[in-house]
Every structure is written in structure tokens, then in C-alpha cells.
C-alpha positions in Angstrom: 115.9 113.6 16.0 115.9 115.7 12.8 112.6 116.5 11.2 112.2 117.9 7.7 108.7 119.3 7.3 107.5 121.0 4.0 105.4 124.0 4.8 103.6 126.2 2.3 104.5 129.9 3.0 102.8 133.0 1.7 103.5 136.2 3.6 101.1 138.1 1.3 98.2 136.0 2.5 99.4 136.1 6.1 100.2 132.4 6.1 102.9 132.0 8.7 102.8 128.3 8.7 106.6 128.1 9.6 106.2 129.8 12.9 103.2 127.8 13.9 105.1 124.7 12.9 107.9 125.7 15.1 105.5 126.0 18.0 104.3 122.5 17.3 107.9 121.1 17.1 108.4 122.4 20.7 106.0 121.9 23.5 105.1 125.6 24.1 106.1 128.9 22.7 107.8 129.6 26.1 110.6 127.2 25.0 113.8 129.2 24.6 114.9 128.1 21.3 117.3 129.6 18.8 116.2 129.8 15.1 117.3 131.1 11.8 115.2 132.2 9.0 116.8 132.0 5.5 114.8 134.1 3.0 114.9 136.2 -0.1 116.2 139.7 0.4 113.0 141.2 -0.3 111.4 139.5 2.8 114.0 140.3 5.5 111.8 143.3 6.7 108.5 141.4 6.4 109.5 138.3 8.3 110.3 140.1 11.6 106.9 141.7 11.6 105.2 138.3 11.0 107.3 136.6 13.8 106.5 139.4 16.3 102.8 139.0 15.3 102.8 135.3 16.3 105.3 135.6 19.2 105.3 139.1 20.5 108.0 138.6 23.1 110.4 136.9 20.8 113.8 138.4 20.2 114.4 139.0 16.4 117.7 139.9 14.8 118.0 140.8 11.2 121.6 140.0 10.0 122.7 142.1 7.0 126.4 141.5 7.4 128.3 138.4 8.6 130.2 140.4 11.1 126.9 141.1 13.0 126.4 137.4 13.5 130.1 137.0 14.4 129.7 139.7 17.2 126.5 138.1 18.7 128.2 134.7 18.7 131.4 135.9 20.2 129.6 137.9 23.0 127.4 134.8 23.7 130.5 132.5 23.9 132.3 135.0 26.2 129.2 135.2 28.4 129.5 131.5 29.0 127.1 130.2 26.3 123.8 131.0 28.3 120.5 129.6 27.3 118.1 132.0 25.7 115.5 133.6 28.0 113.0 133.8 25.1 112.6 132.5 21.5 115.4 134.1 19.4 115.3 134.4 15.7 117.9 135.3 13.1 116.5 136.5 9.7 119.2 136.2 7.1 118.8 136.7 3.3 120.1 134.4 0.6 122.7 136.9 -0.6 124.1 137.5 3.0 124.3 133.7 3.4 126.2 133.0 0.2 128.2 136.4 -0.2 131.8 135.5 0.0 135.1 136.7 -1.1 136.6 136.1 -4.6 137.6 132.6 -5.8 140.7 132.2 -7.8 142.6 129.2 -9.3 144.6 127.3 -6.7 146.8 125.8 -9.5 149.1 127.2 -12.2 150.5 125.7 -15.4 153.7 123.9 -15.0 156.2 122.9 -17.8 159.5 121.6 -16.6 162.3 119.6 -18.2 165.6 118.2 -16.9 168.8 119.0 -18.6 168.9 115.5 -20.1 165.4 115.9 -21.4 166.3 119.2 -23.1 169.4 117.7 -24.7 167.5 114.5 -25.8 164.5 116.6 -26.9 162.3 114.3 -24.7 158.9 115.1 -23.3 158.9 117.2 -20.0 158.4 115.4 -16.7 155.8 118.1 -15.8 153.4 119.6 -18.2 149.9 120.7 -17.0 147.9 121.8 -14.0 148.9 119.7 -11.1 146.3 119.1 -8.2 147.8 120.2 -4.8 146.1 117.2 -3.1 146.9 114.2 -5.2 149.9 115.8 -7.2 148.5 114.4 -10.5 147.9 116.4 -13.7 144.3 117.5 -14.3 142.9 115.6 -17.3 140.4 116.4 -19.9 137.8 113.7 -20.7 137.4 113.6 -24.4 135.0 110.6 -24.6 133.4 108.0 -22.5 132.4 104.4 -23.5 130.6 101.9 -21.5 131.5 98.2 -22.0 130.6 94.9 -20.3 133.2 93.0 -18.4 133.6 89.2 -18.1 131.3 89.2 -15.0 128.5 91.1 -16.9 129.1 94.4 -15.1 129.1 97.6 -16.9 132.5 99.4 -16.9 132.9 103.0 -18.1 136.1 103.6 -20.1 137.3 107.2 -20.5 139.8 108.7 -23.0 141.8 111.4 -21.3 144.5 113.8 -22.1 146.4 116.5 -20.0 144.8 119.9 -19.9 146.8 122.5 -21.9 147.8 125.9 -20.7 145.2 128.0 -22.7 142.2 125.6 -21.6 142.0 126.4 -18.0 140.7 129.9 -18.4 139.7 132.5 -15.7 136.1 131.3 -15.0 135.2 128.1 -12.8 133.4 125.5 -14.9 131.7 122.5 -13.4 131.0 120.8 -16.7 132.5 120.7 -20.3 131.2 123.6 -22.3 133.2 125.6 -24.9 136.2 124.8 -22.8 136.7 121.7 -20.5 135.7 121.6 -16.8 138.2 123.0 -14.4 136.4 123.2 -11.1 137.5 119.8 -9.6 140.5 117.4 -10.1 139.7 114.8 -12.5 141.7 112.3 -10.6 140.8 112.8 -6.9 137.8 115.3 -7.0 139.7 118.0 -5.0 138.7 121.7 -5.7 141.2 123.4 -8.1 140.1 126.8 -6.9 140.6 128.6 -3.6 139.2 131.8 -1.9 141.5 134.8 -1.7 141.1 138.3 -0.2 143.4 141.4 -0.3 146.0 141.3 2.4 147.8 144.0 4.4 151.3 142.6 3.4 152.3 141.1 0.0 154.1 138.2 1.6 154.7 136.4 4.9 158.0 138.2 5.2 156.4 141.5 5.6 154.2 140.2 8.5 157.2 138.5 10.2 159.1 141.8 10.2 156.3 143.5 11.7 155.8 140.8 14.4 159.5 141.1 15.2 159.3 144.8 15.8 156.3 144.3 18.1 158.0 141.5 20.0 161.2 143.7 20.6 158.9 146.6 21.9 156.9 144.2 24.2 160.3 142.8 25.5 161.3 146.2 26.5 157.8 147.0 28.0 157.6 150.0 25.7 153.8 149.9 25.2 153.7 153.3 23.5 156.1 151.9 20.9 153.8 148.9 20.4 150.8 151.2 19.8 152.8 153.3 17.3 154.0 150.1 15.4 150.5 148.8 15.3 149.2 152.2 13.9 151.9 152.4 11.3 150.9 149.2 9.6 149.8 149.7 5.9 146.2 149.9 5.2 144.4 146.8 3.8 144.1 147.5 -0.1 140.6 147.5 -1.7 140.1 145.7 -4.8 136.9 145.9 -6.9 135.1 142.6 -7.2 137.2 141.1 -4.4 135.7 141.9 -1.1 137.4 141.1 2.2 134.5 139.1 3.8 133.4 135.6 4.6 129.9 134.2 3.8 127.6 133.9 6.8 126.9 130.3 6.2 130.6 129.5 6.1 131.0 130.9 9.6 128.0 129.1 10.8 129.3 125.8 9.3 132.7 126.3 11.0 131.9 127.8 14.4 128.2 127.4 15.1 127.5 123.7 14.7 124.2 122.8 16.5 123.9 126.4 17.6 120.5 126.6 16.0 117.6 124.5 17.2 115.7 124.9 14.1 116.2 126.5 10.6 113.3 127.8 8.4 114.0 128.3 4.7 111.5 130.3 2.8 111.0 130.1 -1.0 113.2 127.0 -0.9 112.7 126.3 -4.5 115.1 129.1 -5.4 117.9 127.0 -3.8 117.3 123.8 -5.8 120.5 124.1 -7.8 122.8 121.9 -5.8 126.0 123.2 -7.4 125.2 126.9 -7.0 126.3 129.1 -4.1 122.8 129.3 -2.8 122.3 125.5 -3.0 125.5 124.9 -1.2 124.6 127.3 1.5 121.3 125.5 2.1 123.1 122.2 2.3 125.6 123.6 4.8 123.2 125.2 7.1 120.9 122.2 7.1 123.9 120.0 8.1 124.6 122.1 11.2 120.9 122.6 12.3 119.1 120.4 14.7 115.8 120.6 12.7 114.9 122.0 9.3 111.6 123.3 7.8 111.6 124.1 4.0 108.7 126.4 2.9 107.6 127.1 -0.6 104.3 127.8 -2.6 106.0 127.0 -5.9 107.0 123.3 -5.8 107.2 123.0 -9.6 108.5 126.4 -10.7 105.0 127.5 -11.8 104.9 125.0 -14.6 102.5 122.2 -15.0 104.2 118.9 -15.9 102.6 115.7 -17.1 
């Protein structure tokens, strides 16, 4: 049974309500549970101290890079997925959770005509940015109008047109601004963007050639040649602004479902933007954790509202 419990946190005042709440959720502090703490980067050093003050025998890991969590999870899996012998905590910052590789457009502008269309000077059969999922051209909603149908129900009518080549741009837009929205397909809702990292080979042909050479060497049982071929591979190129990494929350979502018995999110008000990278990371980790505790002392952003 999931339990979402709002807890007021304040490390400066030594209010460690989250750790106490965890002990309430489980029968005793001797229960060997696995927990993750998601907090601002400035608190990743303070939280381990507070945890060990309440539970001195706890095992605390500060995850600064995704590969640290991947290594721990792989070793745990290879060991047969043993149950923890004592309470284990993983402290991860917001930036480590959301830090991912670059996002680039998954579509490109297409303009195609048949020979007949060119001769007859007809409109092209493909003109626009076509969704890789539904195959339809992405549309720009120019206006909306709500009408009442014969049954008395409200019906929203939209005036659309195909997005032109100069309108897509190089930045991802969730809503119409100076340029129209381009984040998701207007017809099916599929993302029009994808993640991309620098690769060792420019195309699949380069990798297939390398794999063929390795296969021949293995067939001849020439292990020294295999090692030489592997070492002679080109280095992975480095590109500024395009790191070769995966967000921690993405690995947790794909490989560690129900791994954590409980997730504690400190300063949860900083993750309230549902369409932001931090907001998405909160939703992802909450979906794969058995229990979730959200903690904040700033429920209303420090503003008094009537």
C-alpha cells in the first residue's frame, strides 16, 4: 500500500521528520529497508550526517554520478539480489537525478513531389514535419473555438495548418510563444524530440565492419588479435553541451522498479513544475517507489495568498 505523507523538513533546525517518519512506516529501525533521498545539491553533504545521527548503523551512499548507482545495482544483481542487512540510504541531488544527454529533433522537414506533380505544378504529397509514430504532418493550431452541438455538449473546433520549415527551430517548445509549439505531435501526442549522444562510429556500417573483424579473429581463436582490434577502435568524440550520460532517474525507471522501499523528497516545492526535467524526475521516481514522503517548509513559495 502506497502512502504519501507530507512532512515539514528543516535541516538548519535539526528537524529530521523524514527519518522519523520512515521509522514509523516500518515496525522498527532494524528493518533492512532501501531508501533514496532526493534533495537540492547543497544538502547532499548534510543529509548523510542527519541520517547517521538518527540511525548510526545505517549504510549511506551519496550518488554524485549515475554510474555509481549502476555499479551498485549490477553488483547487487550479480550477487543474487540479497536483502540488505541494515537500513540503506541513497542520497541523490536534483541535478544528478535529471542530468541527461542532449535532446535533438527526431523529425526533419520533408518536401517531396512526384514527376506528375512537378509537371502539373500541383501541391507536393509531403510538405512538413512528419511524426515518426502516426506518420501525419505536425500542425500549428492558429485558433480555437468552442461550440455547442445538437446534444448540448461543448465541442472545441481548431483551425490548423501545416508547420513550415522555418517555424520548427532548434529549441523545444511546449506551448505557443514567438514560434508555435514543437515538443509533441499535434495529432497523436508523440514526442518530436529524441536523446542523442556522441558515438564511436558515424554509422552502423562502421560498427558492423568492426564486429566482422572481431568475429573472424574469434573464429580463428586468435585472442591477441581480438584484443588488438578492440584497442584500435576510435575514441568516442567529446562534444561540448552534449555529454555522454544518462539521467539517474531514467536508469531507476527502467532497471530498478520497486527497488526502493521508500523515497524521500526534500524541498519538494522546487519540483512543482510538472513539465520540467525536475518535475518529470519526481514523477518517475514516485512511480517506481513503494512509498513516497514529500517534505517542504515552503508550501506556498513564501507568498501569502488570499
